[in-house]
N, C-alpha and C positions, 0 to 999 in steps of 0.2 A: 445897664440900667444907669440912668442919669440922675436919679434922685428917688426918694421914697418917704412916705409918711405912714405911721401906724397909729390907729386909734384902737378903741376897745375891741372891736370885732372886724375891722377893715384894714387892708393894706392897699395903699395907693403907690404905684410905681411908674415913674417916667422912663420910657424906653426909647432907644435908638437902635433899630434892627437893620443890620446890613447883610444882604445875601448877594454875594458877587454874581454879576451877570443877570440879576433878577430884580432886586428891590432895595430901596433905601426908604425905610419907614420909621416914623416917629409918632409917639402918642403916649397914652396912659392906659394902664391896666388896673382895674379895681377888683380886689378879691375879698369876699366876705367869708369869715370863718366862724363856725359854731362847734363847740365840743371837739376842737382840734381837727375839724374836717372842713374842706372847702364846700360851701353850700351855694355860692354864686360867684361868677366872674364876669366882668364886662370889659370888653376890649374896645378902645377908642384909638385906632391906629390909622394913619393915612400915609400914602406914598408921597414922598417929597417930589414935587413937580420938577421936571427937567433933570433929575438926578439919575445918573447911570453909573453903576459900578462895573468895571471890567470883569469879565468872567475869567478866573485863573485857570479854568479847565474848559477851553473852548469846545472840546468834543462833547461836553455834557450840556444838553439844552437847558435853558433857564426859562423863566416866565417871560413872555413877550413884553417889550417895553411899551409904555403907554396904557397898559390895562389898569382898570380902577377896581377898587373894592366896592361891594354893595354898600349902600348907606347903613349906618348903625341904627338899630331899633331902640 
């Protein structure tokens, strides 16, 4: 997590997610809480263009490079 903000019922977290051999993703996750339960979460993550992290376990297949996530709704 690269940063966060908490309001009365929401948590906003900035994330940098690295999965060796598969993805370098960055973005924001917004989580809404009511009565100590998560009632909604929204993920706004995108793959960093041109980034490729070497796979430390070459025999284990990763996600093909160049694939894209579907657009956020």
